[in-house]
Each structure stands twice: as structure tokens, then as C-alpha cells.
N, C-alpha and C positions, 0 to 999 in steps of 0.2 A: 799422751806425752808429747808426740810430735806436734799436735795442734797447739799445745801450750807453748812449746819451744818456738814455733812459728810466730805466735802472737807476741812472745817476749822479744824476739828479734825485731819484728815490725814496729811494735809500739813502745817497747822498753829501750832497746839499743838504738834503733834508727830514729825513734821519737816521732813517728808518724801519727797523725790524728786518727784516733780510733773511729771507725765507721766511714772514713773518707774513701774516695775512689782509689787513690794511690795506696792507702793503707790496706784496703781489701785485696787489691791486686798483688801487692808484695806478700801479704800473709798467705794467699792462695799459692803463689809461686814457691815460697819456701816450703810450705807443708807438702805440696804435691811432689816437689823435687825429691825431698827426703824419702817420702813414702814409696815413690816409684822405684828409685834406685835400690832401696833395701829389698823390695819385693822382687825386682828383676834379678838381683844378685843371687838370692836364695832359690827362686823357682827355676830360673834358667839353668842353674847348676843341676838341679834334680832332673829336669827334662833332658839335659845333655847326657846324663847317665843312661836314661832310657833310650835316647837316640843312638848311643854307642852299640846297641843291639840290632840296629836296623841300617847297616851300610847299604849303599845303592844296589850292589849286586844281589843282596838278599831280598830287597824290595822288588827288584825285577823278577826274581824267581817266584816270589809269592804271587805276583800278578800275571805271570805268563800264562797265556791261553785260558784265562778265566772268562766265563761268559758274562754277558751284560747283566746288570743289576747286582749280582753277587760280586762281580769284579769291580763294579763302580763303587759299591759300599766299602769293600776292602781298600780300594785305591784312595778314596776320600779319607778313610780313617788313618791309613799309612801316611797320607800327605800331611797330616797334622803333626806327626812325630818324627818325620824324616827331614834332613836338611834340604833346603831348596831356596834359591834366589833367582832373580831374572837372568843373571849371567850364566847359570847352569841349565837354562831352559832348553837350549838346543841339544847339548850332549845327552841330557836326560831323555828328551823326546826321541832322539835317534836310537839310543840304547833300548828304550822300551819297545819301539816298533821292531827293531832287529831281534829282540827277545821274544816276539810273538804276542806282546800285549796289545789287545784290540784298541783301535783309535779312540773310541768313546771312553774306555777305561783309563787310557793315558790322560785324556783331558780331565777326568774326575780328579786324578792325582795332581795335575798341573794347576787346577783351580783351587783345590783345598790347601795345597802347600803354602802359597803366599797369603791366602786369605785368613786361615785359622792357624796361627803360630803362637809360640810361647810368649813372645813379646806382646801380641795383641791380648792374649788371655790374661797375662799378669797386669797389664795396664788397665784393662777393663775391670778386673776383679778389684784392684786397688782403688779405682776412681768411682766406679758405679755399682759395685757389689756383685754377689754371685748370681743373682737372678738375671740381670742383663747379660752377664758373661755367659750364662747357660743359653740364653736366647741367641747370642751371637754365634756360639759354637754350633748349636743345633741348626740354625738357619744357614750358616756357612757350609756345613756338611750337606744340608739339603740342596743348596744351590749347586754344589760340586757334583752330587749324585745325579740330580735331574739334568743339569747341563751336559754331563758326560753321556747319560742315557740317550738324550735327544740327538747328540752328535753321532753316537753309535748307530741309532736307528736310521739316520739319514744316509748312512753308508757313503761317507764323503772321502774315502781313501784316495779317490782320483784327484782330489784337490790338495793332496800333500805333494810337495816337490819331488820329482821323480828320483833324484839322486839319493833321497833318504832310503828308499827300498833297495838301492844298489850297494849301500854301505854294509860291509860285514865287519862288525867290531870284533867278532871272535869271542870265544869263551874267556872270561876273566876269572882269576882265582878267587875263591871265597875269602872274604876278609879274615885275616888271622885272628884266632880267638884271643881275646884280651883278658888279662887278670883283672880282678875288681880294682886293684890299686891303679892299674893302667887306665881303667874306665874313669876313675876319679880324677886322674891327671888330665885325661881328655876333657872331662867336664869343666875342670878349672880353666884350661886353655880356651875352650869354646866360650865359656862365660865371659872371660876377659876380652876375647875377640869380638863378641857381640856387643858388649858394653862400649868398646872402643869405636865400633861402627855406628852405634845409634845414639850415643850420649848427646851429640850436638843437636840431632833431630828432636830429642826429648826436651832439651833445654829450650830450644826455639818454640816448640809446640806448647810447652807449659807457659812460656812467656806470652804467647798469643792467647792461650786459655785464661791466664791471669788478667790480661787486658779486657777480654770479653767479660770475665767475672766482675771486674771492678768498675768498668766504664760503660758497658752496653746496658741500656735501660731494660728493666725486667720484661716489659711488654714488646720490645722491639722484634725479637725473633717470632713470637707468636703472632704478631701483627702481620708479618709478611710471609712466614713459612709455617704457621701453626696448623692445627687440624682443620680449621675452617677454610683453608686454601686447598682446593681439590688438586692443584697442580704441584703441591709442595714436594712430594716424593719424586715426581718426574724431573723437576728442576734440580733437586739434590743430586740425582743420578747423572743428569746432563753435565752438571758442574764437576762431578767426581770422576767421570770417565777420562777426560783428557788431563786431569790433575795428577801430578806425580808426587807421591808421598808414601812412605812405608807406614806400617801399623804404629810404630813408635811416634811418628810425626803427626798422625791424624787423630789418635784416640784421646789425648789430652784436650784437643780442640773440641772433639765430640762431647766430652764430659762437660765442658763449659757451655756448649750449646744446649744440652739437655737441662743443665741447671738454670738456664734462662727460659725454659718452657718449650723448647722445640720438641715435637713429638718423637717418641722413641723409634717408631718405624721409619720415620724420615731420616733420622741420624744413622740407624743401622744400614739403610739403603746407601746413604752417602759413604759410610765407611767401607762397605763391601765393594762399591764401585771404584773407590780409590785403590784399595789393596788388591783386588782381583783383576782389574783392568788398567794397570799402570801403563803409561805410554812407553817407557823403556822396554818392558816385557813384550809388548805388542810388536815393537820394532825388531826385537831379537827373534821372536817367533816367526816373523815374516821370512826369515832365512830358511825355514822348513815348511811353511804353509803358504799356499797360493793365496792371492788376495781374496778370492771368493770364500775360502774356508775361514780365513781370518775375520772377514766380515760376518759370516754366519756365527762364529764364536762370540764376537762382540755383541751381535744382535740378540742371541739366546741369553747371554749373561745379563744384558741390560734389561730385557723383558722380565727375566726371572727375579732379578734384584728389585725391580720396581714392584712386582707382585708381592714380594716379601714385605716391602715397606708399607704398602697399602693394607695388607692383611694385619700386620701388627698395629698399625694406627687404628684399625677398626676394632680390635679386640682388647687393646690396652687403654 
């Protein structure tokens, strides 16, 4: 139905030539815009209801004093369903450390939260299907768990800024129990808030994706970054690390790249580099991490993401 509507608008109302570059781009833009916003509205609402059961204080208590591996797994899974953005990185980090959450476990949470979130899942599911979505969730959790375990094993607490260990946030009251009606109201407000924050990124990203879909030749991507190029994944990660974009802004572009023949592993690596190693988050984390620990974090994440890209390019 949405596909037919997009075709009607592009070729019936606007009178574009069917099969033309502009026609393909506009049809892609209309169809993906409608599909993504419908999916986002429905699924973010459902995820927000789930999130209402995991306030930050409860998350801290669940992870407090958990040992490596089990703690890393729990942290990564909780990171998927709990609120997190780069602006909350410092207070979350301080709160976790003060609550006794091990450093490696804390990093598993900090990695998983921005990398695997409801916006990324919804966009991937709508644009690329459940199989690639499952790959993204699985690899995102794996990177978060492995990255946290490595940082924990290295025992790098000495590279955390000293003032973090001197802060005593004190006990905070457990979040007040909400009625189901209040949870629904929270979900409605959260859905509206998220859509307000990401709609422009989505529109811009779909516009870029539409341009790629309509104007970039079929063999362009595979010629320069296809499976035959052994450095494709490395290049994708090097481009992605300094690039700032959230999941809403990068996934429609990734969809267009895959449709043009770019290897799935390369695109997955690019997406994870952008969402897990965004420049603003690294700048904010510098307030609580010394340069050495920040460099170790970026290095471990980059190597792990590159490995994921090459593995998936080899098996898919």
C-alpha cells in the first residue's frame, strides 16, 4: 500500500518520468519516509513502556558488584532497553562507579546503549528486514560484551580521573512505582520527544539515501568498496569513527549503500563505528577518562568492529 502510494505521488501527481533518476529517488524518499515514521511511532511506544520498568537507579543496582562476563552480558542487555545519550555519559559513568559497578561492566553498558537502540532496530527492520536487524543486534551486543571484558581484564581503573572516585552521590530513592496508565503516558511523551529529536536527521538521511538510490550507478560502490577490496572494512571504520551521526541519521544511508551492492559486513562495521564512537560522546567521556583510557577504548572498539565486518563479509 505504501509502495503504491509512493509511486502514485511520484509518477501520478508530480508527473515524473517512470524509471528516471529523479523519479526513483523521489519514490524511494516518499516510501521510506512513510514507512520509517509509522514504524518508529509504534515500536518506540512499545519500547518506552518497557523502559519505564528500568530507571537508572534500578539499572545501577542490578549491575552493582557483578563479576566480569555475567556483569558484562547483563550490562549490554540492559544498555539496549535503558535510556542513554551522549549528554548523560558522565553522570551515568560516575553513578555506576560510585555504586560499585566494575569498570569493564560499566563500559559494556556505555557501548551497548548508543549502539543498539530502538531507533536503530526499527529503522533496520523497516529498511533491511529482520535478518540484518538480528545480525546488528547480535554483533552490537557482542562488541559491547567483548569490549567491556577486555577493558575489565586490563584493570585500567588508574586511568579514570581521580575525582570520579572521590564523588559520593549518596543513595537515591528507588523510582516511584508507576501505574500502567502512567507508563502509557510516559511512553507517549517519550515517543513524541524522540520523534522531535530525530525527525530532521531521518529526513536528511532518507534524502541522501534517495539520492544514492536514484543517481549512484549500480556498480559504483562495489567497484571501490566491494568484497574484492581487502581494505573496504578498514576504510569504512576509519571514516565512521570521526563522523558524527546517530542511528536515525546513518541507517537509511546504510540501506541505500547495501542496495547498491556494498557488502553487509562493511556496512555493519560503518554503522557501529559511527554510533558507538561518535565524536561528541568521546569529548564528553574525556571529562571522566584520562587520555590513555580513552585511546584504549577507541582502539579496542575499532579493532573489534573491524573484525566483525571482515567476519560477516566472509560468511555472507
